[in-house]
N, C-alpha and C positions, 0 to 999 in steps of 0.2 A: 368291524368299524368304528378305528378309536373318535374321541371325542372332538377330534380337530377335522376329521371328515367327515364331508356333509351328506346329508341324503337328499335323494330327488326330490322329497317334503320341502327339504331346506331354501330351495332355488327360487322363492317367490318371484315375484315380477310387480314392477312398479312402471305401465304404460308411458311412456314421454309423450309430450302432448303434440304430436307429428298425427300433418292427416296421411292418407296414403300416399298421394302426389307427393308429400314429400320424404315419406318412405320408399318410395321407387326412386327417386332419387338418389336416395343414398346406397342401395344395391346397384343403379348402374355403372356410379364414382366404383364400389368396391369391382362388380364384375370385368371394368374395362381394365380395373390397374390389378386384379390378381388373379387369371385365367389360368395361367401355368398351376399357379400353385391351387387351384380348387380340384384341375384334372388330377391329380396325383391324390390327394384326398379322399377323392370320387372313387377312387380306382382302387383304393386301399382298403384293404378288409377289416374291419373291427376288431377283431382275436391277433392280428400283427405285435410282434416282437421283433420282427429283423431289424428293425431301424426306428424303436421308438424317440429316441432324442429326437430324431431330426423332425417325426409327425408331430412332436409335441411343440415344436419350434413353430411348425407353420401353424398350430392350430391359435397360438399362443399372437402369432403375426396376424390373423381374420383379426381375435379381439382386438385387438390392438387397431388397426384400421378402422376395424367399424365403428368404434369407442371416438377412433380421432375425426370419423365423418360425422358422426350425429350430433358430436360436438360444437362443428365447425357448423352447421346448421342451425343447430340450439343459436347458436349468437347471431349468426345471421336473422334469424327470424324475430331476435330480441325475448325469446324465452331466456330460462331463467337455466344455465347448463350446470349442473350438480354432477355431473361425469366425474368419476376418478378415475384419469386414463393413469393413474399407476398400477392400479388393480391387473391391468395386462398385461401378465407375469407367467410366468412357468410355476409360480406359487403357487398363484390361483387354480391353477390345474390340478394341483396335487392336493389340497385342501379341498377342492370339489371336484371330484372325478367325473359328478354326472354334465362338466359341462363337454366332457369331448363328443358324449352323443347329440348336446345340442349343437354344437358349432358345425358336427358330422351332419345335424337333420338341416342346418341352414344352408350347404354345402349343396345340399341333395336338390333342396327346395331352391336354391338361387334366392335365400328371401335373409338377410342379413339383419337389419334394422331391427329386431328384435332380441336378437342378445344384449345390444343396449338398455331393454325393458327391465331386464333381471337387475335385482334390488342389491346386489353384490357387489354392482357397479357405480353404483349412486351415494352420492355425499348424504348420509340424513342433514335435515334442515335444520338449520341455527334454531331453536329455540328460543334464544335470544336475539329480539330483532334491533336492539341497540350492540350489541359485538357483533351483528352484521352488519348493520351501516358503516362500524367504525372502519369495517373492516377494506368496507369497500370506498370508504372517504381517507383510509390509509395507501390504499390503492393509487389513488383518484393523486395524491398528495405524490407520492414518491414518480409517477408519471408525469406531474405539472414539474414538476425539478430537474428529470431527463429532459424535457424538451426546452427549456427555459432557455435564450440568447447564451452563444457561444462565448468564452470570454478566454483571451490569451491567448499567447501562438506556440501554445505545444505541439498542435496539429501541423506547423510549419516545421519544427524541429523534427516530429515524428516521420513526417514527409521525408524530408532532406536525408533523415538517417535510411529509410527505406531505397530512398535514391541510389544512395554511397554504397549501400550493402549489394544491389543490385552489380553498380559500374565493379566490385569488388570482389566478385563473386566466381570470375576468370582470370583474375588480374594477377600482377605479379604476389602479391600475399599469399593466393589461394593455395589449390583449392579448398574452397569451402562446402563442406558438406552436402547441405542442401537448402533450399531458397526458405527457410523457417526462422524466425527469429522471437524475441519475447516481450513483455514488457514486464515490470517487476517493480512494486511500486507497494506502498500502505496502502488502506482502506483510505477511501472519500477523498482521494487525489486528483481522480477523475480520470481511470485508465478505460473505463467501458464505454465514456462518452467519446475520448478523445478516438477508440477503434471507429465508432460509427462518426466523428465527423470528419473523416477522413473521404465521406461522400463528399461534400463541399470543395475539397480539392478536383475534381473530377475523377476518381478511383473511386469504382465498382466496387460496393464491400458489402459482404454476406458475412452476419456477425450470427455466432449461435454462442449460447449460454450454457455451459457443465455444471452449475452450482449442482449441491445435493437436494437430495426430494423434498429433505425438510427443511433446507434455509429457508425462510421469506424474503430472502431481500430482490431488489432489482438492478437490471431487468431481471425478469423470470427465468427458472431453467426452459429449455427447449428440449420438450420430449423426445423429439428423435434422433439429433446426434446424441444427447447426453446417454439412449439406452445402450445407445450400438457402442458406444467411448468407454462408458464410464460401468455398466452393471453387467450380470453374470460373467463374472471374474473367475470361476473356476474353470474354463476352458484351456486347452491347452494355446501355447506362442503361433503353433498353426491356426487355428481355429479362429484367433486374432487376428494373426496377419490377413485372411481371408475378409474378415470384417472387414477392417480397414483399407484392401482394396478395394470390396465392392461398395463404402460408404463414399469413398473417393470419386470411385466411378460415376456413382450416382450424382453427386454435385456435378461434374463438369457436363455430362450428359445432360441435365438438367436447366444447368446456367447454360449451354447452348441451346436447348432449345428455347430456352426464353428470348434468348439475345437473338437468335434469327427472327424471333416473330414478331421484334420491334423493327429488323430493318426492312421491311417493306413498306413501313409507315414513313421510312425517313426518306424526306425528299429534300432535303435541305445540303443534305452534304454532312451534317454538323454533326456529331454523335452525343455531343452535352446534351441535349433533349431529353433521347435516348436514357443516358442512364442516368440525371437526375429525377425523370421517369421511373423508373427502378428503384432504383436509391429511394426516394419516398415512399417506395410500399415495404419495401425489404428492411429501412432501417426504421422504422414507426413499429414501436413494440406493438400494439395493439391491434395493427393489419391486419386486416383476414388473409391478405395474399403472403403473408410472412406461414398460416397454417397449409395454405395449399402447396405456397412451394416445399415446404417439410414433409406433408404427404407426396408428390411426385416422389422426392428424394426415398423417400423410405416405400415405396413402391418401386421403383428403380433398383435399389438397395435387394431387396427380396430376391427378384429377379436374378438378378448378378450372381449373388450369393450363392444360389441353386445351380449355378455353369460353375462357377469355381471347384474343385475337386478339391476336399479337405480331406487329407490325410489319418486315419486309423493311429488311436493312440503308438501303435507299436512302428509306423513307419517313422522315417525321417526326411519326409520330402521337403522341409521346411529348411532343409538345412543343404547347401552345396556340396555333394561331395568332394570338390574341388578347395574347396573353403579350408583356412587353419583352423586348429582347434582353437581355441583362449587360451592354450596354454602354449604353440606355436605362437598366438599369434602375442604374447605377451611377451616371450622374449625374442620378437623383433620388434620390439619399439625403439629398445634402447638403443640401435645402429640406423632405425628408421628415421627415412630425410623425412621434409612437410609435403612431397612432391611425391613420394615412391607412390607407386599405383599396383603395386605386387602383390597385395593384402583384399582381396575380394569381399564386396557381401554376399552373403548368400542369395541366392533367387527367391524372390518371393511368389506365392502364389495368387495368382490373380494380377502378379504386373502386369501381363500384356494389358489386360481389361483397364490398367488404369491408364498405364501409358496410350495405348489407342482413344479413349475418351479425352484422354487432356490435350494431344496435339488436333484431336477431330473440335473441342471446344475454342483453340486457337486461332481458329480458321476465323469462325464467327468473330473472337475479342478482338482479332486484327482487324478485320472491318469495321467494326464500330469503334475501336482509340485510335486508327489509321487516321494522324492530321499533321504530318511534318512542321506544319509552320509554327506550331504551339507547344508541341508535346515532343521528348528528345526522347530517345532507345531506353535510358535508364528507370524515368520516372514511372514509379507503381498506377500500374491499371487494373489491378485486382486482390484483392484483399479479404481470403477465408481468414477470421477473426473467431477465435476460441476463448473466450470471457471465462472466468473462476475456472481454469486448466489442469488444476493441483493434483484432481485426483488420478491424471492421469500419469502422476510422477510415483503413484504408491505400488510394490510390488506387490505383486498378486501371485495367487496360492499354489500357482504351477511356476514360479520363480522367474517371472519374465516382466520389463514394466511398461505398459502401454506405451511408454514417450519413446521408447525407444522401439519400438515396432511402428510407430504412427509416423517416425524419424524415417524409418527406413523407405515407410510408402512415401514420404516425397522425394525423400532421394530419386525411388527410382523413374519417376520420371521427371523429377526439374533438373539432376545432374549435366544431361547433356542440351539444354536448352537457357538461352539466354530471357526469355522471355518475361517481365518483371512482373510477375504473379509471383504472390509471398502467404505464407500461412504464417499467422500470428498467435503468439499463444500470452496468456495478459495472467496472471494473479497476483496474489500478496508473500508468497512464497517465493523464493531466489532455484527453489527446485524444481519447476516449472523451468528454467534457464537447461537444464541438464538432458535434453532430449539429443541425448547423444550417441551410445554407441549401438551396434547390431549385435545381435544374438553369439556372433561369433570370437567377439570381445568381452572380456573379462566386466560386469558390471561399476568395479569400481575406478575406472581408466576411464579419463574424458578425452579421450580421442577417439573419432567415428569410425570412418573408411579409410585406412590407408594415410595415417596420419592428418586427415583433410579438418578444417577448423570449424567453430561456428561461433556465432557472430554472440557478443558481450550482449546483456539485456537493454533495455532501453527505460533509460528512469526519469528522463529532465522531463514531466509532467507539469511543469510551475508551480507557482507557490504566490497568495497574494494577489490575486485576478479581480478579486473582487472588492478589494481593497479600498479607504477613502483617500482621495489624493489628499497630501499635506495642506491644499492651501483650501478645502472646501470642509475643514473641521478644523475649528479653534482650539486652542492647547488647555482653556478648560473644562471642553467638553470629549474628550479622547477617554474618558473613563465608561461610556454611557455604553450599553449591552449592541444597539445598533453599530457604533463606529467600531468592536473590539474583534467583534464578529466576522469581518469585512476580512479578515487576515487570518494566515495560511493556508489549507486546503477549500477547496471551494466546497464541499460537502455542505458545513452549515451555515454558509449565507444560501445554497440555495433550498435551505430548509424555514427561514425566517418567511414569514408570513403565510406560509400553509398550516405551521404546526406552533404551538404554545411554546416557550422559549423554556418552559420545562422539559418538554420532550427532545429539544434540539441540547441541551446539559445533560438530561439522562443520557442521551444517544451516546455522546460525546464520553461520558464517563464508563458507558459499559465497551466502549470501542479501547479504551484507554487501559483498561485491566482485564479487557475480556471476559467481563461477568459481571451481572446483575448488583453485586454484591461486592465489595471490596474486602478483602480479608489483608488485614496488614500483615499474616505474618506468614503469606504466600510470598519467597522470593520472588517471579516477575513481576507480580503486581506493584512487591514495594519500589523495584528498581526503576518501573516504566513511571511510575507517581512522581519520584526526586530525578530521575535522569532530562524528563521533559521540562525540569524548571531552573533544577540547580547545576545542571551539565556533567554529568559523570561523565570521567574520561576510562572509557572501557580498555583494558592491554589487551592489544591484540595477540600479543604471545602467550597468552593463556590458554591453555589446555579446552577452558569452555566459551571461551569469546566466542569463536565461530559458530556455535550452535546456539550461544544465548542471542546473538545477535539479528540472526536470521531468525532466529522465533520472534525477538521485539520489532521487526520487521512484519512478521506477516499476521501477527494479533495483536501487537501495541502500538500501532501506530506511529513507530520509528520510522524516521524516512532513511530511504537508501540514495544515498548521493551518485556515486558511480561503480562498477565492478569492474575488477581487472581484465585482460582479455580474456584468461584461461578459465574464469569466472571461478576462482577459488579463494580470491577476497573480494567482499563487498565493503567500501566506507560510507559509512550510514553514521546518523544522528538525527538529533531532535532540533529541530530548526525553530528559528522564534514565533511561537505560537498562541497569541497571549489568550483567547479564549478556552482553549487547551491548558493552559497555565493557571486560570484562576479555577476553571472543574478540578484541578490536580490539587489544589489549594484545598477547594472546600471538600472534598476527599479528604485530604490527610489531617484535616481539624477537626473534622466531624464527629468523631468519636472517641473520648479521653482516654489517651494512653497508646494511641496508635504511632503518634509522632516517634517517642520511643521505642515500639517495636520495627518502624520504618525506620529508624537508623539503626539499630543492635543487626541489623540483617545487615545492613549497608557495612557495619564494621565486620561482618563475616567477611564479606565479600573484599573489602581490601587487606584482612587480614591471608588471607587464598591468594592475593596480588591481582586478582580478576580489575580491579579498580584503583586507580590513583587517585593519588591525594593531593600529586603535585608536589615540587621540590622546595616550596614558602609555605605549606600550610593553604593553599589557593579555596581546596575542597573547604575545608572547616570555614575558612572566611565567608565564604558563599552563601552556605548554611546556616550560619549564624547572622549575616546581614540582614536575608531574607527571610527567617524564621522569625527575626526579632519582629519587623515587618507583620508577618502574620497574624503574630500573636498579639499586636499592637494596635493592628488595626480592627479586632474583634473584640477588642477589650471593653470600648461600647459603642457601637454601631450606628448611628443612625438612621431614624425608620427610612423605608421605600427603598434600600439597596438590595442589590442581590448578593441573598448570603447564605445561599442553598441552592440544590440542584431543581426544589418544587417551588418553582417562582411563575407567577401566574401574569402577572402585569407588564406594563408596555413596554417597550422595546428601548425607551430612553430612559430606562433606571440606571444606575451607574453598578457595578461591578467592585464590589465590596476590595477586590485585591486589586484593582487597577485606579482606586479613586485617590487624588492628591491628598499627602499628610503632608503636615505641616514639620518640616525644619527643626525650627525650635523645638514641637511636641518632639518629636520623634528622637531626639538626639536626649532630651532627659529622661526620655522612656529608655531608651537605649544604655545611657550612663549615668540616670541617675537623677534627682528634682535636684541638686546641689550643680548642674554639671556645668550652666549659667552662669552661674556667681562664680567660679574658677577663674573665668577672663575677662574683660575690662567690659564695662557695659555697654560701649559701643559692638561689639562681635552681636550680641544679641538682636540690637536693633539693625543690623546690616541686613540677618536674614529673616527681619520680619515678616515677610511678602515670600517665602522660599519655600518652595514645595516639590518634595519629591513622589513617583509611583510607579515602580519598579515591582514588577510581577515575576519577571523569569530572570536566568542571565543569558547570554549569547555569547560567543567566542569570536574574538579576532584570531586571522591569521597573518598581518602585516603590524605593523604598527599604525599608531592611530594616523599618524600623518607620514604617510611612508615617501623614497623618495618619491619627486614629480618623474616623472617617466617623460622619452624624449617625443613630445609631441609630433612629430615628423613621423613617428612609425605608431605610435599611439594612435587608439578611434577614443570619440570624446569622453567616451565612459569611463577610460581609463584615468579621465584627471581627482584629483583630490577633490571629494565635497567639501565645503567652508565648515570648520569648526562648527559655526552657529546651525546650520542645516545636520549636521552629524545627531549634536544631540537631540536638536527637536523634533530628530527621528524616531529616536529612542525614545523619548518622550510620550509619542506619539502611539507607539507601540507596548509602551510602558513595561521596557527593558533593559535591562542594566548591560556594561561590557565585562567579563571577560579580557582582559589584553591577553597578544602573543606572549609567549615565554621571554622571546627576546626584548621586548619592549623596553625599553630603557626608565627609570624611579617609579612606573608605577605598577599598576597590577589591575588593577580596576578601574571602572569610571561608574557612577551613576547619579543620571542627568538632572539640574533642579534648572525650574522653571520658575521666574519672579513674577508673580501675579500681582501687576503693580501698574495704576494707571499711568502715574507718571512718566513711565517708561515707553510710552506708545503704542500704538496700535499692535504690530507689528511683532510676531509671538519668537520670530528671529531676535530679535533686540534681548530676548527678556530670560533666555537660558545660560546656565551658567552648568558646573559639575562639582561633583565629590571625586577627588580621585585618592584610591587607597592602593596602598602597598604591604605587600603579607610579608612575612618576616618568623619562622619556625627553628631557628636556630636552639642552642644555647644559653647565647650570648646575646645581651642586649643592645638593639641598635636605634637608641634615642635620637639619635641625633644626626642618623641618615634623614629626619621626616625634614630638617633644614634645607635635604639637597631637593625635594619634591619642589618643583615648578611647572607652570602649564606654559611657560613661554621656551620649554627645550625644543630643539630642533627636529623629532619625533613626537612630542603633541602638538605646541602650535594650536593651542584652545585660548586667545588673545581675547578680553570682554572690558568692558568698562565694570563688571558687576562682580561681586565678592568672591569666591571660591573654597573650597570646602581640603583639606591635605588628612588624612586620616593611615597612620600607621598602627595596622595591627600585629605586636610582636607577642604570638599566642605561646610562644614555649618557654615562658621565663616566668617570672613573679608579678604578680598582679601592681601598676600601677597606671593611674592617669595623671593625663596633665596634657593640659587645653593654654593656647597662645593665640593671641589677635592684634598684630600691630595697627596705628592709629594710622590715618591717611595720610600721607605725606604730601602736601597740594602742589607739588612742584612735580608730580608725579602721578597726574590722575586714574593710571590702571593699578598704575606699581604693583606690589605681592599683596594684594586685600584676599588677606586666605587666611583663613581658622584651621592652627593646625591642632591635631588632636595628636598624643601620643597614649595608647592602651593596650596595656599588655595582660600576658594570661587570662584564659577563660575560668574566670571565677564569680562568685556574687560580689565581690569588692569594686571589681573593672566596669561590669553588667551586671547589675543590681536587679533587673529583672530576671536572672535566671534563677534567683529566689525562690520562685513558684517554680520552677522547672527544671528540679535537682537532675532529674536523667536525660536531660536533654545536654546541661552542661556536662553530665559524665559522659555522655556520648559523643559531644563534641571533642573532652580532652584527648577522649581516645584516638580520632582520627587526625591531632597534629601531627601524628607520629607512629608508626606500628609499635604499639608495647610488646607482640611475641618477638622470640628469637626467630630469626630471618631462617624460613627452611634451606635444607641444603640444595636444593636447586634454585632456589634465587642464587644463594652465592658461586654457583655454577656459572648461571647464568650470568651473572655480576662480570666473574674473572675472564671467560670470552671475548668480552665488551672492555676490554682489557684498553686503558687511554682516554677511553671516551667521556669519561669527567674526571675531577680529583678528586672524587671521592675513593675510601680505603677500601671499599671492597671493589672499588674496578681497577685497583692499581697492586693491591700487597697480594700475591699467589699464592704465598703461604697460608692464606688463611684457611684453603682445604685441607691441611694438613692442623687445622686448629681443634 
């Protein structure tokens, strides 16, 4: 025997702390659930080789069920559960062949609990009690965060989404393939909690988590469904199909038993108490009821699987001979209508088991949920939820995707039934939405059966659910960690109070970079850090754009806003999330040289055409201004602010990148110490109490002051926010604004707050703005500065307070000019505007760049592409003739140059 194979002496035992009565209980439960398997094994001769794979499969099943039953009993009796359920695998039999004899002996003696006494099934006790305590504490903290009161309306939106899906299933737009759909969104946005929370809408929720066994996340992996659907994937498509049919059959049978068991106790005729009682147990991630339910599923699964004929590798019984080949199907797709029913999916192994068990379950479910006065026919009644479902999209070694076969299984029982029973798959990757084609249709095609449609994934999980209201926090206190952490996805706030601030910040950093450490030379990490704060625009026509955006949503916290109905395009971005912006800033400036490296990667992406620079140098302007503020606040930081991820103080401390910064001091840093001497004395006095605090940029899609909608047709939320509230809300989340491309006169806005007691107690009366106009042409635009006014119809930010107009003319020779008019007595508001013309990215205009020459060089390269446009870019531009007045879109002779 090789060194990797055990001998009989290797299989030592460490008896579990169980009484004889408790061991008998395990044996009784096992005998009741696994009688057919025991009979087969007992009658099988030890030296048989006729069907060794099937025999090993049954032996593994016995191992699994024994460990599962023992583990459940240990938890119930409050003993330490150190059983490793993941050891019940075929690999364990191969490594320890003596196990076969031990399990056979257990079958003959009907004594199974001693299998769990084997040391190989027990996790070694932790030698470090402190570490063990930390692990338990972390588990408690994750659980507490998961069960805290639910905030937001995302569950209402998802409920309506399922209801609409059911209405459309056989509607005029159909036919849809099957009653399954997906939730796709990045980490920490509340996908798991959303599915669980459906229970409070009167929906029966069966939640299952398929995360990888090495993933320590929460909710934890559900062993039974994860093993059946994601492990031992060297099987054939027919074998996996049988597994899926047996699994769904077991689900429906177990649900029917559970629901029928509650009906005799239902006297009032109202099903809601029964549903609530069942959900309260099954949606509690620490409930013994979940263990018991999945054990029942496993037993019925094993029983059903033995009844389904699994073809030998040479057989092709999993393919309907009447079904077309992939090539035939592909040829027909071009002329096929969406309602064409001529192309049929192959019949599944075990299909009759699934459909029969499903229809039987509906009888129980229909009685339980029948309430004509309160529930419509399309309201969702049962949701079978698979979380962390992305492994199902991986191609197996035998050339099939598990997702396709699962989709076919759902199709076989739901295609002719309008019951509002749904299967939901949730993941961070959009691949989970591709549960599409049956085996008879080519894998690359996004058509299911006969052109039937799939539902676009649900992405609207909400935002800012835990944010402080505008009136509850003073403008002077918005930089505190406790305030900032409430904005964005709910994950961050759910951690507060349970763990130190340092762990919240480190977790955010790890999720943003998909790594414990930041590598400034790794493109995906660099783009994540920059995109979150500086609003990188990805060119959707670039060949790398789709893969990058999918990866960014799956692994780098980018948010999916929506997906087209054919699921070919997703619209994504980084919404305003100031706590993540602060983390990104800390990461970016932690190590000298990282800023240069990150900008170098950005330059390559721009030269390659994947990232847009804007028509007027908008990207370079965003980088210049925010990097300047980053460097300024780090020049001489005060004590007590949060300036690193490893912070262990209180939550009322200020984040360094959200602190208010004096406008006077910042402009001196940006333009040099002589800045205020370039204009009248009144200018500096006017901004004596003025501050800025921006930590990131957000983009607008409309004018600052959009046209007022017809109030008879528009809802109240369509009305324009007042300019004061608009500015103050950006101040509260420390965001600055990149205006839409068609916005007249200005391209950006940075909020100003006047901390002046003479202005009264209302923060709304203390705000103003810095308006910025970007230019990147070869000619000067200095005279355009005088045209900037906040009274323009598209801006309408009227105030008695002074404001600033800054024109950045970044692609011409350096120059700095500053003007400020004296206040006219007859015009109390007038145009009290500090006007700044700053041209060229150089140390002359921006003296702070003298200490950051690498940054200056990189920024100059971002104003306009330095490299000659590749031929592909020229060809693309010529196809878009007339789209602009630029030469590349007009001179077709360029292709001959």
